[in-house]
C-alpha positions as a printed Julia matrix, in Angstrom:
601×3 Matrix{Float64}:
  -89.13    6.5   -18.48
  -86.97    3.19  -19.8
  -88.59    0.73  -22.3
  -89.79   -2.39  -21.29
  -87.04   -5.01  -20.54
  -87.11   -8.49  -19.44
  -86.6   -10.31  -16.22
  -83.0   -12.6   -16.67
  -85.5   -15.8   -15.92
  -88.02  -17.66  -17.15
  -90.42  -15.68  -14.64
  -93.67  -17.9   -15.31
  -91.8   -20.82  -14.5
  -89.91  -19.38  -11.32
  -93.92  -18.44  -10.0
  -94.94  -22.17  -10.58
  -91.58  -23.7    -8.77
  -92.73  -20.5    -5.91
  -96.43  -22.02   -5.47
  -95.64  -25.91   -6.28
  -92.63  -26.72   -4.69
  -91.03  -24.24   -2.77
  -93.66  -22.66   -0.45
  -96.38  -24.57    0.92
  -99.29  -21.99    1.0
  -99.73  -18.6    -0.97
  -99.82  -16.96    2.46
  -96.29  -16.72    2.88
  -95.87  -13.2     0.29
  -97.37  -11.42    3.89
  -94.34  -13.02    5.23
  -91.99  -11.93    2.56
  -93.29   -8.36    2.52
  -92.97   -7.83    6.18
  -89.34   -9.95    5.79
  -87.97   -7.49    3.41
  -89.35   -4.11    5.46
  -87.74   -5.4     8.57
  -84.36   -6.32    6.78
  -84.44   -2.7     5.24
  -84.65   -1.37    8.63
  -82.14   -3.26    9.86
  -79.5    -2.55    7.28
  -80.53    1.57    7.84
  -80.15    0.92   11.55
  -76.65   -0.44   10.93
  -75.74    2.9     9.42
  -77.54    5.14   11.18
  -77.91    3.65   15.05
  -80.16    6.71   15.86
  -82.54    5.37   13.55
  -86.21    4.94   14.49
  -87.71    2.41   12.2
  -91.23    2.4    10.85
  -93.51   -0.2     8.8
  -96.68   -0.03    7.44
  -99.24   -2.17    6.26
 -102.42   -0.74    4.43
 -105.25   -2.69    2.84
 -107.3    -0.65    0.22
 -110.74   -3.05    0.12
 -112.15   -1.15   -2.64
 -109.13   -2.27   -4.76
 -107.78   -5.26   -2.93
 -104.49   -3.43   -2.88
 -102.18   -4.18   -0.29
  -99.21   -1.27    0.5
  -96.42   -1.74    2.29
  -94.35    1.2     3.68
  -90.75    1.19    5.31
  -88.39    3.96    6.31
  -84.99    1.28    5.54
  -82.28    1.79    3.56
  -83.94    1.94    0.13
  -82.3     1.6    -3.04
  -80.79    3.06   -5.88
  -80.95    2.5    -9.69
  -78.08    0.34   -9.76
  -79.5    -1.74   -7.09
  -83.25   -1.91   -8.06
  -81.69   -3.0   -11.6
  -79.18   -6.17   -9.64
  -81.15   -7.04   -6.74
  -84.98   -6.47   -8.12
  -84.48   -8.12  -11.62
  -81.82  -11.04  -11.1
  -83.55  -13.96   -9.34
  -81.1   -15.33   -6.96
  -79.43  -11.5    -6.15
  -79.76  -10.69   -2.71
  -78.89   -6.64   -1.28
  -78.12   -8.13    2.13
  -75.07  -10.02    0.55
  -73.52   -6.41    0.1
  -73.49   -5.82    4.03
  -71.19   -8.64    4.69
  -70.69   -9.15    8.29
  -73.17   -6.99    9.17
  -75.91   -9.77    7.63
  -76.65  -11.6    10.55
  -78.95   -8.92   11.67
  -81.1    -9.77    8.7
  -83.79  -12.4     8.31
  -83.53  -13.15    4.3
  -80.86  -14.59    2.61
  -82.48  -15.1    -1.0
  -83.65  -12.79   -3.63
  -86.79  -14.46   -4.62
  -89.01  -13.48   -1.75
  -90.65  -10.21   -3.32
  -91.56  -12.54   -6.45
  -93.62  -14.64   -4.16
  -96.23  -12.01   -4.48
  -96.72  -12.9    -8.07
  -98.64  -15.87   -6.66
 -101.33  -13.5    -5.53
 -100.96  -10.38   -8.27
  -99.86   -9.39  -11.49
  -98.03   -6.68  -11.12
  -95.59   -5.81   -8.35
  -95.12   -1.55   -8.04
  -92.4    -0.67   -5.89
  -91.1     3.01   -5.02
  -88.13    3.35   -3.55
  -85.35    6.12   -2.3
  -81.94    5.34   -0.99
  -80.7     6.73    2.26
  -77.45    7.26    0.51
  -79.24   10.3    -1.69
  -79.94   10.66   -5.43
  -83.4    10.46   -6.67
  -86.23    8.25   -6.17
  -87.26    5.25   -8.83
  -90.38    3.51   -9.6
  -89.85   -0.44  -10.59
  -93.06   -2.05  -11.97
  -93.16   -6.01  -12.63
  -95.46   -7.78  -14.43
  -96.06  -11.86  -14.17
  -95.34  -11.89  -17.92
  -91.6   -11.42  -17.31
  -91.33   -7.72  -17.77
  -90.22   -4.75  -15.83
  -89.66   -0.98  -16.25
  -87.79    1.41  -13.86
  -88.6     5.1   -13.73
  -86.67    7.93  -12.3
  -88.93   10.07   -9.57
  -88.62   13.5    -7.51
  -86.64   12.7    -4.28
  -88.69   11.65   -1.56
  -88.47   13.69    1.8
  -87.1    10.48    3.47
  -85.68    7.21    2.36
  -87.54    3.98    2.08
  -89.59    2.05   -0.01
  -93.52    1.45   -0.75
  -94.76   -1.19   -2.35
  -98.26   -1.74   -4.3
  -99.65   -4.61   -5.1
 -103.38   -5.53   -6.33
 -104.56   -8.67   -5.66
 -106.04  -11.4    -8.38
 -109.6   -11.53   -7.9
 -109.68  -14.93   -6.64
 -107.03  -14.27   -4.15
 -108.96  -11.26   -2.73
 -111.6   -13.46   -1.5
 -108.71  -15.11    0.56
 -106.97  -12.05    1.76
 -108.91   -9.09    3.12
 -108.91   -6.91    5.44
 -109.36   -9.41    8.25
 -106.93  -12.38    7.65
 -104.24   -9.9     6.58
 -103.42   -8.53    9.74
 -103.8   -11.95   11.25
 -101.32  -13.5     9.09
  -99.22  -10.48    9.9
  -99.54  -11.15   13.83
  -99.11  -14.73   12.75
  -95.44  -14.17   11.05
  -94.49  -11.28   13.09
  -95.68  -10.77   16.49
  -92.12  -11.51   17.76
  -90.96   -8.71   15.42
  -88.97   -5.67   17.68
  -90.01   -2.89   15.12
  -93.34   -1.77   15.44
  -95.66   -2.87   12.9
  -98.55   -1.03   11.76
 -101.66   -2.0    10.05
 -104.6     0.25    8.44
 -107.61   -0.4     6.42
 -111.09    1.11    5.85
 -114.08    0.05    7.19
 -117.47    1.88    5.55
 -115.09    4.53    4.51
 -113.31    5.37    7.86
 -109.69    4.84    8.71
 -109.32    1.64   11.18
 -105.58    1.42   12.92
 -104.06   -1.81   14.48
 -100.64   -2.23   15.93
  -99.5    -5.99   15.29
  -96.66   -6.58   17.8
  -98.15   -4.71   21.24
  -97.09   -7.59   23.1
  -93.71   -8.88   23.24
  -93.91  -11.98   25.52
  -90.41  -13.34   24.51
  -88.39  -12.22   27.2
  -84.57  -11.25   26.69
  -83.35  -13.34   29.95
  -85.57  -16.28   29.58
  -84.65  -17.78   32.85
  -85.22  -14.88   34.64
  -88.4   -14.35   33.4
  -89.71  -17.61   34.01
  -88.2   -16.95   37.6
  -90.64  -13.83   37.88
  -93.31  -13.75   35.86
  -93.9   -17.43   35.53
  -97.95  -17.79   35.65
  -97.77  -15.15   32.69
  -95.73  -17.07   30.79
  -98.08  -20.21   31.72
 -100.72  -18.4    30.48
  -98.88  -17.4    27.09
  -98.21  -21.32   26.36
 -101.91  -22.12   26.9
 -102.8   -19.09   24.6
 -100.35  -20.66   21.87
 -100.98  -23.94   22.45
 -104.43  -24.56   23.56
 -103.72  -26.04   26.92
 -102.46  -25.06   30.36
  -99.2   -26.22   30.86
  -97.72  -28.47   33.94
  -94.73  -26.26   33.85
  -92.13  -23.9    31.32
  -88.65  -24.75   30.86
  -86.19  -22.33   29.84
  -84.21  -22.99   26.84
  -80.84  -21.81   25.58
  -77.98  -22.69   23.99
  -74.38  -21.76   24.93
  -73.93  -19.37   22.47
  -77.52  -17.43   23.66
  -78.33  -17.28   19.74
  -80.97  -19.75   20.16
  -83.69  -19.53   23.4
  -87.19  -20.87   23.87
  -89.58  -22.16   26.34
  -90.77  -25.64   26.5
  -94.25  -25.81   27.77
  -95.04  -29.69   29.47
  -97.93  -31.03   27.91
 -100.55  -31.84   30.72
 -101.57  -35.57   29.4
  -99.93  -38.53   28.37
  -98.37  -38.4    24.72
  -97.24  -41.39   22.36
  -93.63  -41.73   22.52
  -93.53  -42.23   18.38
  -95.43  -38.72   17.97
  -93.62  -35.82   16.83
  -94.76  -32.42   18.64
  -94.71  -29.47   16.52
  -93.02  -26.84   18.1
  -93.15  -22.89   17.06
  -89.94  -21.95   15.55
  -88.88  -18.05   14.73
  -85.97  -17.4    12.98
  -84.38  -13.51   14.31
  -88.32  -12.9    15.66
  -89.74  -13.69   12.21
  -91.93  -16.99   12.58
  -90.14  -19.75   10.37
  -93.01  -22.66   10.87
  -95.58  -23.65   14.17
  -94.52  -27.07   12.68
  -90.96  -27.88   13.04
  -90.84  -31.37   14.96
  -87.01  -31.79   14.74
  -85.18  -28.9    17.04
  -85.78  -30.79   20.06
  -84.18  -34.47   20.62
  -86.87  -37.12   19.93
  -87.68  -38.13   23.47
  -88.65  -34.69   24.48
  -92.13  -35.78   22.6
  -94.01  -34.59   25.94
  -93.41  -30.74   25.34
  -94.47  -28.17   23.15
  -92.24  -25.17   22.85
  -91.5   -21.75   21.23
  -88.09  -21.06   19.88
  -86.4   -17.94   18.71
  -82.69  -18.58   16.81
  -80.12  -16.75   15.12
  -77.8   -19.14   14.54
  -79.8   -21.67   12.12
  -79.75  -21.86    8.66
  -83.29  -21.2     7.07
  -83.84  -23.74    3.66
  -84.82  -21.74    0.75
  -88.58  -21.57    1.47
  -87.69  -20.65    5.07
  -89.82  -22.84    6.83
  -87.48  -25.29    7.83
  -83.91  -25.66    8.76
  -81.06  -27.34    7.09
  -79.94  -30.78    8.82
  -76.48  -29.64    9.49
  -74.14  -29.72   12.39
  -75.74  -26.54   13.6
  -78.9   -28.02   14.04
  -77.65  -30.86   15.6
  -75.76  -28.8    18.16
  -78.74  -27.04   19.01
  -80.73  -30.09   19.36
  -78.61  -31.17   21.92
  -78.11  -28.06   24.0
  -81.74  -27.77   24.16
  -82.25  -31.18   25.52
  -79.92  -31.04   28.33
  -81.91  -27.82   29.06
  -84.91  -30.2    29.62
  -82.56  -32.58   31.34
  -81.37  -30.07   33.81
  -84.76  -28.8    34.62
  -85.81  -32.95   35.13
  -82.6   -33.17   37.81
  -83.54  -29.75   39.9
  -87.25  -30.45   39.52
  -86.21  -33.55   41.76
  -85.04  -31.17   44.92
  -87.28  -28.2    44.2
  -90.72  -29.25   43.58
  -91.84  -32.5    44.33
  -95.69  -31.48   43.45
  -94.84  -30.17   39.95
  -92.53  -33.75   39.9
  -95.59  -35.71   40.25
  -97.83  -34.56   38.02
  -95.1   -34.66   35.69
  -94.4   -38.03   36.16
  -98.17  -39.01   36.19
  -98.12  -38.02   32.8
  -94.89  -38.4    31.04
  -92.74  -41.19   33.15
  -92.13  -43.3    30.07
  -90.24  -40.5    28.43
  -88.5   -39.68   31.54
  -87.34  -43.65   31.53
  -86.2   -43.5    27.95
  -83.81  -40.47   28.78
  -82.8   -42.2    32.48
  -81.72  -45.27   30.53
  -78.87  -43.36   28.93
  -77.73  -40.67   31.59
  -76.08  -41.9    34.67
  -76.96  -38.89   36.75
  -80.51  -38.68   35.91
  -81.03  -42.27   36.62
  -79.79  -42.24   39.96
  -82.1   -39.44   41.08
  -85.08  -40.8    39.42
  -84.96  -44.51   40.22
  -86.77  -44.29   43.2
  -89.55  -42.26   41.77
  -90.16  -44.52   38.99
  -93.71  -46.24   39.32
  -93.7   -50.19   37.89
  -96.76  -52.25   37.44
  -96.8   -55.07   40.31
  -98.75  -57.56   41.46
 -100.44  -55.31   44.17
 -100.9   -52.29   41.53
  -98.35  -49.31   40.79
  -95.4   -49.05   42.94
  -92.17  -46.93   43.29
  -89.2   -48.51   43.53
  -88.7   -46.79   46.71
  -91.81  -48.45   48.11
  -90.8   -51.88   46.77
  -87.9   -52.02   48.61
  -89.27  -51.05   51.93
  -91.21  -54.61   51.53
  -88.74  -56.77   49.91
  -84.97  -56.82   49.88
  -84.76  -58.81   46.77
  -86.4   -57.31   43.17
  -88.1   -60.0    41.73
  -89.66  -59.52   38.09
  -91.39  -61.0    35.48
  -90.87  -60.1    31.59
  -93.16  -62.38   29.81
  -96.65  -60.88   30.64
  -98.29  -64.8    29.82
  -96.34  -65.87   32.78
  -97.05  -62.73   34.89
 -100.56  -63.62   34.43
  -99.93  -67.0    35.65
  -98.29  -66.62   38.91
  -99.94  -62.97   39.89
 -102.54  -64.98   42.1
  -99.9   -67.38   43.67
  -97.64  -64.26   44.45
 -100.51  -62.46   46.22
 -101.18  -65.42   48.12
  -97.54  -65.69   49.21
  -97.43  -62.31   49.94
  -94.81  -61.78   47.68
  -94.42  -58.63   45.38
  -93.7   -59.43   41.78
  -92.61  -56.77   39.29
  -93.58  -57.1    35.28
  -91.14  -55.89   33.5
  -92.18  -56.29   30.14
  -93.18  -52.48   29.27
  -90.73  -49.38   28.06
  -87.3   -50.15   29.34
  -88.68  -51.53   32.79
  -86.29  -54.26   32.65
  -83.36  -52.21   31.81
  -83.84  -49.91   34.56
  -84.42  -52.66   37.0
  -81.41  -54.69   36.12
  -78.71  -51.29   36.89
  -80.32  -50.84   40.11
  -77.42  -52.15   42.15
  -75.26  -49.34   41.02
  -77.86  -47.16   43.25
  -78.69  -49.66   45.62
  -75.27  -51.7    46.82
  -75.91  -55.08   47.81
  -79.76  -55.29   46.09
  -80.38  -58.52   44.3
  -82.33  -58.38   40.9
  -83.81  -61.98   40.43
  -85.87  -62.98   37.62
  -88.92  -65.2    38.35
  -91.32  -67.65   37.23
  -93.92  -70.5    37.61
  -91.05  -72.62   39.36
  -90.36  -70.26   42.03
  -93.57  -70.37   43.57
  -94.19  -74.32   43.25
  -90.91  -74.57   44.76
  -92.13  -72.58   47.71
  -95.64  -74.28   48.35
  -96.15  -77.22   50.01
  -95.41  -80.69   49.38
  -96.86  -84.16   49.78
  -96.15  -86.6    53.21
  -94.55  -89.58   52.59
  -98.07  -91.3    53.49
  -99.73  -88.99   50.93
  -97.07  -89.82   48.2
  -97.44  -93.67   48.96
 -101.39  -92.52   48.6
 -101.45  -90.92   45.25
  -98.45  -92.71   43.86
 -100.37  -94.83   41.32
 -102.6   -91.57   39.98
  -99.56  -90.01   39.57
  -97.83  -93.14   37.69
 -101.12  -93.0    35.62
 -101.1   -88.95   34.74
  -97.48  -89.24   33.97
  -97.66  -91.65   31.23
 -100.85  -90.23   30.12
  -99.17  -86.77   29.33
  -95.77  -88.09   28.73
  -96.28  -88.1    24.85
  -96.44  -84.54   25.27
  -93.41  -84.08   27.32
  -95.35  -82.93   30.3
  -94.74  -83.96   33.93
  -97.64  -83.97   36.62
  -96.97  -82.61   40.33
  -99.21  -82.52   43.34
  -98.79  -79.56   45.44
 -100.65  -77.62   47.56
 -101.38  -74.14   47.15
 -103.27  -71.16   46.73
 -105.36  -69.81   45.88
 -107.63  -72.61   46.2
 -109.87  -71.66   42.92
 -106.91  -72.71   41.21
 -106.77  -76.12   39.78
 -103.54  -76.38   38.35
 -101.04  -74.0    36.76
  -98.3   -75.14   34.16
  -94.7   -74.15   33.74
  -93.27  -74.62   30.01
  -89.46  -75.13   30.27
  -87.18  -73.15   27.65
  -87.24  -76.09   25.5
  -90.89  -76.0    25.77
  -91.14  -72.35   24.5
  -88.69  -72.97   21.94
  -90.58  -76.09   20.44
  -93.59  -74.05   20.53
  -91.5   -71.7    18.55
  -91.88  -68.84   21.14
  -88.18  -68.58   21.62
  -85.43  -68.58   18.99
  -82.61  -69.75   21.44
  -82.65  -70.37   25.12
  -80.89  -66.5    25.26
  -84.27  -65.24   23.87
  -85.02  -61.65   25.59
  -88.72  -62.32   25.58
  -88.49  -65.02   28.35
  -85.84  -63.95   31.73
  -83.2   -66.36   31.92
  -83.27  -68.81   35.21
  -81.91  -67.04   37.98
  -79.34  -69.51   39.18
  -77.92  -72.89   39.71
  -80.69  -73.42   42.16
  -83.38  -72.8    40.03
  -81.5   -75.09   37.35
  -81.55  -78.1    40.06
  -85.15  -77.75   40.92
  -86.6   -77.21   37.42
  -84.74  -80.48   36.68
  -86.26  -82.28   39.46
  -89.53  -81.24   38.72
  -88.99  -81.42   34.87
  -87.18  -84.67   33.62
  -84.47  -83.92   30.84
  -87.29  -85.0    28.35
  -89.42  -83.1    29.73
  -90.61  -79.55   28.29
  -93.41  -78.63   30.96
  -94.25  -79.78   34.3
  -98.72  -79.24   35.58
  -98.91  -78.99   38.87
 -102.35  -80.01   40.07
 -103.75  -78.25   43.43
 -104.62  -80.75   46.25
 -106.82  -77.6    47.68
 -109.11  -77.51   44.9
 -112.28  -79.24   44.94
 -112.13  -80.08   40.85
 -108.64  -81.79   41.81
 -109.99  -83.64   45.39
 -112.69  -85.03   43.0
 -110.23  -86.42   40.38
 -108.12  -87.98   42.84
 -111.41  -89.89   44.35
 -112.2   -90.8    40.48
 -112.31  -95.05   40.31
 -112.37  -95.39   36.68
 -108.48  -95.12   35.4
 -110.14  -93.63   31.79
 -112.19  -90.92   33.46
 -108.7   -89.86   35.19
 -106.8   -90.11   32.0
 -109.48  -87.8    30.01
 -109.58  -85.4    32.83
 -106.19  -85.11   33.39
 -105.71  -84.22   29.74
 -108.14  -81.87   30.25
 -106.54  -79.91   32.57
 -103.29  -80.08   30.72
 -105.16  -78.33   27.52
 -107.14  -75.64   30.24
 -104.05  -74.97   31.94
 -102.19  -74.45   28.2
 -105.09  -71.97   27.27
 -105.33  -70.33   30.64
 -101.57  -69.79   29.7
 -102.05  -68.1    26.41
 -100.45  -71.0    24.5
 -101.44  -72.09   21.04
 -102.37  -75.83   20.81
 -100.09  -77.86   18.57
 -101.33  -80.33   16.27
 -101.45  -83.24   18.66
 -103.06  -81.1    21.56
 -106.03  -79.82   19.05
 -106.34  -83.78   17.94
 -106.48  -84.44   21.77
 -109.01  -81.91   22.39
 -111.58  -82.88   20.13
 -110.79  -86.73   20.51
 -111.92  -85.83   24.73
 -114.62  -83.67   23.42
 -115.92  -86.25   21.14
 -115.25  -89.38   24.17
 -117.77  -86.88   26.15
 -120.51  -86.45   23.55
 -120.73  -90.51   22.69
 -121.0   -90.55   26.23
 -124.32  -89.08   26.58
 -125.43  -89.61   23.7
């Protein structure tokens, strides 16, 4: 036996680094042991094509000892010194071009065991022959190497005895669960042994191999089985499953469509494997941000893991993979239009907003999907196809308060109005002429309907000329003109239209081109608006002659009372339009209420 020697590093500092900064949990020691065993078998299979790998984990509950055995390539004495005792060295480097077969790329994996034990004992026999060796490393920074008689076959046996506080966490039940968690998709058979009441218990970890070699064919032939796999994996029955594959074929997977609406700002967590070993089930950046309506299980052999092997480096390869997988989802949605309208409608019901975001930047997807997109209208949700069956002109309102004011008017006029406030609806509507030749898109406001409703006859204009003169004089200091109209519904006494200049004065617009309100649709609208609202006016108050309250107002003989009620109608219209009252309007409200109180005191 050799004399004790020191690791070529400050080991206690490395253990602290591993536990506190590199790894997110001490349970990764199971993954590192499994990974080393798999890589040792992969290395031997490169040299021996007919090699049959064997990997087993045995937990001895009486001593809280975990044994890991593989029949992989093994190590000779020089390799032990180089690769087990020098942090950062890796036997995989020596295999050069063959390293794509291996999961690990870092020589610190075995040291993760020091997070849960005080000593690591490793017995190994190299496949190249020679004696076997026992390597014993301690967390105090020392190790020993001892020659042993040759084993019958090459391979490695690792023994670790868990610290008492760790033995409570890692036992005969938790260890096989972790093996399944990390290694369920591994191609090599993984066996687990333990003892219960003195009887040996055996379990094969990766009996089920649900991740197919040919994703597209598997979905075509075994769709229901893969949907059930998605349910087992993520806890919901998916609406459908999408095949994911990069052009190189080195990244493959399945994206499961979530059966409920998702927050566009959410970052769904995907289960991602690196060469069939679980990297993490919390990867949120392998799919484009707009794909928040799917959860994916993915295996890659081309992405580069970070040192902790819990994420991928954000580099050009990851960006290419992300775009390629995004194109798979896009292609699925395009094919879905023709292949399965039932599934399409179900997906639209929950995830239309996500698809709208995609369509805004994808002309082909837009042309295919726009007839099926639904928009909120004055008569409920409606697709563009349904809307165009009733209206040739697409009329929409962006401002929510403006929409609330005119929705009742639209219903009475048998007009359909789209609320284009949400998501990217306005942008999608404005692109409709690229799909429907000759279609007109018109932003709409209160003035559109006021111009359509009944005008006063000459006799009525003469009859109520004095009232209109009084009302306009009353509200002139507030920049508001007053008009009499016949309109429906009859229970609506008045409606207020505030000009762009008026909105700017109230601080609701920064400029005439503010996107928060659609621009007036055309020169005739501007002419009509100017006729209703003089050059110095900020708003127009339309009083509904069909309304009983307005009829009573017109019949009041006392001018002062008429003035007060005109002011109240103006204030009511402002509040119904959800406008914040300005200082002079608050003064007018207080003065009016005081007048009413004094009159009845």
